[in-house]
C-alpha positions in Angstrom: -12.8 -48.0 -32.2 -12.4 -44.2 -32.4 -14.9 -42.1 -34.1 -13.8 -38.8 -35.7 -16.4 -36.2 -36.2 -15.7 -34.0 -39.3 -19.0 -32.0 -39.3 -18.4 -28.2 -38.7 -19.2 -27.0 -35.2 -22.2 -24.7 -35.3 -21.6 -21.0 -34.6 -23.8 -21.0 -31.5 -21.8 -23.8 -29.9 -20.8 -23.1 -26.2 -17.3 -24.4 -27.1 -16.6 -21.5 -29.4 -16.2 -17.9 -28.1 -14.6 -14.9 -29.8 -11.9 -13.1 -27.9 -13.3 -10.1 -25.9 -13.1 -6.8 -27.6 -10.7 -4.2 -26.1 -12.3 -2.1 -23.4 -15.4 -4.2 -23.5 -17.1 -5.2 -20.2 -16.1 -8.8 -20.7 -12.4 -7.9 -21.1 -12.4 -5.5 -18.1 -14.3 -7.9 -15.9 -11.5 -10.4 -15.7 -9.1 -7.7 -14.3 -11.6 -6.4 -11.8 -12.7 -9.9 -10.7 -9.1 -11.1 -9.9 -8.3 -7.8 -8.2 -11.3 -7.8 -5.9 -11.0 -11.5 -5.1 -7.3 -11.2 -4.1 -7.9 -8.0 -2.2 -10.7 -9.5 -0.1 -8.6 -12.6 0.5 -5.7 -10.5 1.9 -8.2 -8.4 3.9 -9.6 -11.6 5.5 -6.4 -13.6 5.9 -4.4 -10.7 7.2 -7.1 -9.9 9.8 -7.3 -13.5 11.0 -3.5 -13.7 11.3 -3.4 -10.5 13.4 -6.4 -11.4 15.5 -5.1 -14.9 16.4 -1.5 -13.8 16.9 -1.7 -13.6 20.8 -2.5 -17.1 21.8 -5.6 -17.5 19.6 -4.5 -20.7 18.0 -3.4 -22.7 21.0 -2.7 -22.3 24.7 0.5 -24.1 24.2 3.2 -21.6 23.2 5.2 -23.9 20.9 2.0 -25.0 19.1 0.9 -21.4 18.8 4.1 -20.3 17.2 4.0 -23.2 14.7 0.4 -22.5 13.6 1.1 -18.8 13.5 4.0 -19.4 11.1 2.0 -21.8 8.9 -1.1 -19.6 8.6 1.2 -16.6 8.0 2.5 -18.3 4.9 -1.1 -18.5 3.6 -1.6 -14.8 4.5 1.6 -13.8 2.6 0.3 -15.7 -0.4 -2.8 -13.6 -0.2 -0.7 -10.5 -0.1 1.3 -11.6 -3.1 -1.8 -12.3 -5.1 -3.2 -8.9 -4.0 -0.1 -7.0 -5.1 0.1 -8.9 -8.4 -3.5 -8.3 -9.4 -3.5 -4.7 -8.1 -0.4 -4.0 -10.2 -2.0 -5.8 -13.2 -5.1 -3.6 -13.2 -3.1 -0.4 -12.5 -0.9 -1.1 -15.6 -4.0 -2.1 -17.6 -5.6 1.2 -16.5 -9.2 0.6 -17.8 -10.3 4.1 -17.0 -7.3 5.9 -18.5 -5.8 7.5 -15.4 -3.0 10.1 -15.7 0.5 8.9 -15.0 0.6 10.5 -11.6 -2.3 8.5 -10.4 -0.9 5.2 -11.7 2.4 5.9 -10.1 0.6 6.5 -6.8 -1.1 3.1 -7.1 2.2 1.3 -8.0 4.2 2.9 -5.2 1.5 1.8 -2.7 2.0 -1.8 -3.8 5.8 -1.4 -3.5 5.4 0.0 0.1 3.1 -2.8 1.2 5.6 -5.4 -0.2 8.5 -3.7 1.5 6.7 -3.7 4.8 6.0 -7.4 4.5 9.6 -8.1 3.5 11.0 -6.3 6.6 8.4 -7.9 8.8 9.6 -11.3 7.7 13.2 -10.3 8.2 12.4 -9.3 11.8 10.6 -12.6 12.4 13.7 -14.6 11.2 16.0 -12.4 13.3 13.8 -13.2 16.4 14.3 -16.9 15.9 18.1 -16.6 15.7 18.8 -13.9 18.3 20.1 -15.0 21.7 20.0 -11.7 23.6 16.6 -11.4 25.3 16.4 -7.6 25.0 17.1 -7.6 21.2 14.9 -10.6 20.7 12.0 -8.7 22.3 12.7 -5.7 20.1 12.8 -7.9 16.9 9.4 -9.5 17.9 7.9 -6.0 18.5 9.1 -4.7 15.2 7.8 -7.8 13.4 4.4 -7.3 14.8 4.5 -3.6 14.1 5.7 -4.0 10.5 3.2 -6.7 9.6 0.2 -4.8 11.1 1.3 -1.7 9.2 1.6 -3.9 6.1 -2.0 -5.0 6.5 -3.2 -1.5 7.0 -1.3 -0.3 3.9 -2.4 -3.4 1.9 -6.1 -2.7 2.4 -5.6 0.8 0.9 -7.5 -0.3 -2.2 -9.8 -2.9 -0.7 -11.1 -1.1 2.4 -9.9 2.4 3.2 -10.3 3.9 -0.3 -14.0 2.8 -0.3 -14.6 4.7 3.0 -13.2 7.9 1.6 -14.9 7.4 -1.7 -18.3 7.1 0.0 -17.5 10.2 2.2 -16.7 12.3 -0.9 -19.8 10.9 -2.7 -21.9 12.1 0.2 -20.2 15.6 0.3 -20.7 15.9 -3.5 -24.4 15.2 -3.2 -24.9 18.4 -1.2 -24.4 20.1 -4.6 -26.7 20.1 -7.6 -26.3 17.2 -10.0 -25.3 19.6 -12.8 -23.0 21.6 -10.5 -19.3 21.6 -11.4 -18.5 21.3 -7.7 -20.0 17.8 -7.5 -17.8 16.7 -10.4 -14.7 18.2 -8.7 -15.4 16.3 -5.5 -17.0 13.0 -6.5 -14.9 11.0 -8.9 -17.8 8.8 -10.0 -19.8 11.9 -11.1 -16.8 13.2 -12.9 -16.1 10.0 -14.8 -19.7 9.5 -15.7 -19.8 13.1 -17.1 -16.7 12.6 -19.2 -17.3 9.4 -21.1 -15.5 9.1 -24.4 -17.1 6.5 -26.7 -14.5 3.9 -25.9 -15.1 4.2 -22.1 -18.8 4.2 -22.3 -19.1 1.4 -19.7 -16.7 2.8 -17.1 -16.2 6.4 -17.8 -12.8 8.1 -18.3 -10.7 9.5 -15.5 -8.3 11.3 -17.9 -9.8 14.7 -17.0 -10.8 13.7 -13.5 -7.4 13.6 -11.8 -8.5 16.3 -9.1 -11.3 14.2 -7.5 -9.3 11.0 -8.0 -6.2 12.3 -6.3 -8.4 13.9 -3.6 -9.8 10.4 -2.9 -6.3 8.9 -2.8 -4.8 11.6 -0.5 -7.7 11.3 2.0 -7.3 7.5 1.9 -3.6 7.9 2.7 -4.6 10.2 5.6 -7.1 7.6 6.8 -4.4 4.8 6.8 -2.1 7.1 8.7 -4.8 7.6 11.3 -5.2 3.8 11.6 -1.4 3.5 12.1 -1.7 6.2 14.8 -4.3 4.0 16.6 -1.8 1.1 16.4 0.8 3.4 18.0 -1.6 4.1 20.9 -2.1 0.4 21.5 1.5 -0.7 21.0 4.9 -0.4 22.7 6.7 2.2 20.6 10.1 4.0 20.8 11.1 7.5 20.1 12.4 6.4 16.7 9.0 4.9 15.9 7.3 8.2 16.8 9.7 10.2 14.6 9.0 7.9 11.7 5.3 8.2 12.2 5.4 12.0 12.5 7.3 12.2 9.3 4.6 10.1 7.6 1.9 12.2 9.2 3.4 15.5 8.0 3.7 14.3 4.4 0.2 12.9 4.4 -1.3 16.1 5.8 0.7 18.2 3.3 -0.4 16.1 0.3 -4.1 16.0 1.5 -4.0 19.8 2.1 -2.7 20.5 -1.4 -5.3 18.2 -3.0 -8.2 19.8 -1.0 -7.0 23.3 -2.0 -6.9 22.2 -5.7 -10.7 21.8 -5.8 -11.6 25.5 -5.5 -8.3 26.8 -6.8 -8.4 24.8 -10.0 -12.0 26.0 -10.6 -11.3 29.7 -10.3 -7.8 29.5 -11.8 -7.6 26.5 -14.3 -3.9 27.0 -15.0 -3.1 26.3 -11.4 -3.9 22.6 -11.9 -1.0 22.2 -14.2 1.5 23.7 -11.6 -0.1 21.8 -8.7 0.1 18.5 -10.6 3.8 19.2 -11.2 4.3 19.6 -7.4 2.1 16.7 -6.2 3.7 14.1 -8.4 7.3 14.3 -7.0 6.0 15.1 -3.4 3.8 11.9 -3.3 6.6 9.7 -4.8 9.3 11.1 -2.6 7.2 10.6 0.6 6.6 6.9 -0.4 10.3 6.3 -1.2 11.5 8.1 2.0 9.4 5.6 4.0 11.1 2.7 2.2 14.5 4.2 3.1 13.4 4.5 6.7 12.6 0.8 6.7 16.2 0.0 5.6 17.7 2.4 8.0 15.8 1.0 11.0 16.7 -2.5 10.0 20.4 -1.7 9.9 20.2 0.2 13.2 18.4 -2.8 14.9 20.2 -5.7 13.4 23.6 -4.3 12.5 23.5 -6.4 9.4 26.8 -6.5 7.4 26.4 -4.2 4.5 28.3 -3.9 1.2 30.7 -1.1 0.8 28.3 0.8 -1.5 25.4 0.5 1.0 27.7 1.6 3.8 28.9 4.6 1.7 25.3 5.7 1.0 24.3 5.4 4.6 27.3 7.5 5.7 26.6 10.1 3.1 22.9 10.4 3.9 22.7 9.6 7.6 26.2 10.1 8.9 27.8 7.5 11.2 25.2 4.7 11.2 26.8 2.7 14.0 27.4 5.8 16.1 23.7 6.7 15.7 22.8 3.2 16.8 24.9 3.4 19.9 23.0 6.4 21.1 19.6 4.9 20.5 18.2 4.1 24.0 17.7 0.4 24.4 19.2 -0.6 21.1 23.0 -0.3 21.7 25.4 -3.1 20.9 25.6 -5.9 23.4 28.6 -5.6 25.8 31.8 -7.2 24.5 30.8 -7.1 20.9 33.6 -6.2 18.6 33.6 -2.6 17.5 35.3 -3.2 14.2 33.5 -4.6 11.1 34.9 -5.4 7.7 
């Protein structure tokens, strides 16, 4: 026999909770909690996948490949969760970043996703390729793309903390009331500019200079980590050219952001012009790296392209197939038909 309780539930019941107020710690904590958890999961899973890639799972090659593939699926799920929750908190923007900073966060997520996508494409191409030379190249590119994806993916869960602590230490060489500390250390700046609705976290709306300085140095740090990967890996001239392009853009953006610290202090109007330059430069450098990924894939795999894609490649890069034939070690196999639809 069912018993129906009709007495009102007391207000202090644990089964009743009011929705969190906007910008309250309770509301913000859910975004931060999921973001940190997914970021640390990707940091751990990606590292284990890379560390165990060379025979770490089994001495049997067939078994090693199977386990590497299965665990790789879990690592990719960690990356997907990391990208989703990083995008979620960037769009929620609890500290009121300017649009340029949010765009930088979002393009970083896009680049990490693209690196993973092309890494998977190279892995699939490795399984279906019969030519031993091209198979070795696809395997190398899969390894290189996935490690680069992991380095780029820990932008917000590892590298940015290192540069944040470095700038925090540099800022503490100045007086606590010095404007120079606020222009170098983003934490000091946000604490000093707390509107009432951001009293828990501080507002970054007027702190774009130390925030972008933190981001540009983090990008330079990840570029240095990729350079270490280059020193330890088998690379081609095309890989070196791609890396040098990334290195030049990273140094350029970091140099401009460092120069903004004193220049904006003595000439406040310069910040407006510098911000107008940094925004498109940072976005273009990210998008150009994505275009390089697609270009390299087509050079390596000679995948059939739509007429629109072929047209764009010819306009931007010239004769794509002709360029591929002159790449040392990546020419067409002998006897392959020269004509494609």
